[in-house]
C-alpha positions, 0 to 999 in steps of 0.5 A: 773262829772255826775250832772242832772242839768249839763246834762240838760244844755248839752242837751239844748246846743245840741238842740240849736246846732241842731237848728242852723245847720237847720237854717244855711241850711235854710239860704243857701237855701233861696233867699228872703232878708226878709227871710234871715233877719228873719233867721239871727235874729233867729240865733242871738237869738240862739247864745245868748241862747247858750252863756247864757247856757255855762255861767250857766254851768260854774257857776254850775261846779264851784259851784259843785267843791267848794262843793266837796272841802268843803266836802272833807275837813270835 
């Protein structure tokens, strides 16, 4: 399904994924407990954003599919 909004959501998800990889590498390199705590909070925040992104994506897909079914019945 080629939908501009879904493509934007996918792009955002990929961006979050890349940021998560960078934070993971940064976490492994640091020895400071305070820095590790900050990075873990950032990872947690990104994980929540990714989860919300996926929920929104599912809602949009379902909505688009319903619209297609309605159009095909007409």
